[in-house]
C-alpha positions as CSV (number, residue, x, y, z in Angstrom):
1,X,15.7,-4.3,18.5
2,X,17.6,-1.4,20.1
3,X,15.9,1.8,21.2
4,X,17.8,3.8,18.6
5,X,16.8,1.7,15.6
6,X,14.0,3.2,13.5
7,X,10.6,1.5,13.9
8,X,9.7,-0.7,11.0
9,X,6.2,0.2,9.7
10,X,5.5,-2.3,7.0
11,X,3.5,-1.1,4.0
12,X,2.2,-3.1,1.0
13,X,1.7,-1.5,-2.4
14,X,-0.6,-3.4,-4.8
15,X,-2.9,-2.6,-7.7
16,X,-4.9,-3.7,-10.6
17,X,-7.9,-2.9,-12.8
18,X,-11.1,-2.3,-11.0
19,X,-14.6,-3.3,-12.0
20,X,-15.9,0.2,-11.5
21,X,-14.5,3.3,-9.8
22,X,-17.2,3.4,-7.1
23,X,-15.9,0.2,-5.4
24,X,-12.4,-1.3,-4.7
25,X,-13.3,-4.6,-6.4
26,X,-10.6,-5.9,-8.8
27,X,-11.7,-7.1,-12.2
28,X,-9.4,-10.1,-12.2
29,X,-7.6,-11.1,-9.0
30,X,-5.1,-13.2,-10.9
31,X,-3.9,-9.9,-12.5
32,X,-3.5,-7.9,-9.3
33,X,0.1,-6.7,-9.1
34,X,2.0,-6.9,-5.9
35,X,4.4,-4.0,-6.2
36,X,6.2,-4.8,-3.0
37,X,6.7,-4.5,0.8
38,X,8.2,-1.3,2.1
39,X,9.6,-0.5,5.6
40,X,8.0,3.0,5.8
41,X,5.3,5.1,4.3
42,X,7.7,7.3,2.3
43,X,9.2,4.5,0.3
44,X,5.7,2.9,-0.2
45,X,4.4,6.3,-1.4
46,X,7.2,6.6,-3.9
47,X,6.5,3.1,-5.3
48,X,2.8,3.8,-5.4
49,X,3.3,7.1,-7.2
50,X,5.6,5.6,-9.8
51,X,3.1,2.8,-10.6
52,X,0.1,5.2,-10.7
53,X,1.9,7.4,-13.2
54,X,2.8,4.4,-15.4
55,X,-0.9,3.5,-15.7
56,X,-2.4,7.0,-15.9
57,X,-3.9,6.2,-19.3
58,X,-6.1,3.5,-17.8
59,X,-8.9,5.1,-15.7
60,X,-9.9,1.7,-14.2
61,X,-6.4,1.0,-12.9
62,X,-5.7,1.8,-9.2
63,X,-2.9,1.2,-6.9
64,X,-3.2,1.2,-3.1
65,X,-1.0,1.5,0.0
66,X,-1.9,-1.0,2.7
67,X,-0.7,-0.2,6.2
68,X,0.3,-3.7,7.2
69,X,1.8,-2.6,10.5
70,X,-1.8,-1.6,11.5
71,X,-3.0,-5.0,10.7
72,X,-0.2,-6.8,12.5
73,X,-0.4,-4.6,15.6
74,X,-3.8,-2.8,15.7
75,X,-2.9,-1.1,19.0
76,X,0.3,0.3,17.8
77,X,-1.3,3.6,16.8
78,X,-2.7,4.0,20.3
79,X,0.7,3.1,21.9
80,X,2.6,5.7,19.8
81,X,-0.2,8.4,20.0
82,X,-0.6,8.4,16.2
């Protein structure tokens, strides 16, 4: 990867219906929706927001942004100072 290429920071957007709002435990794992993988937070946030707005009538439905780049390289934040 060249020095001028933007850094790829993978993000996963997923969601589904929760058992209750005090815990992040899905009611049925077979119905958890994988919205997609995104190369940066901005595009993941746009996808998250769109899905959250589509399900606003269901109070138990939640979507999440998972910072996969932090799981793949836990020391990345300390290397970049973020």
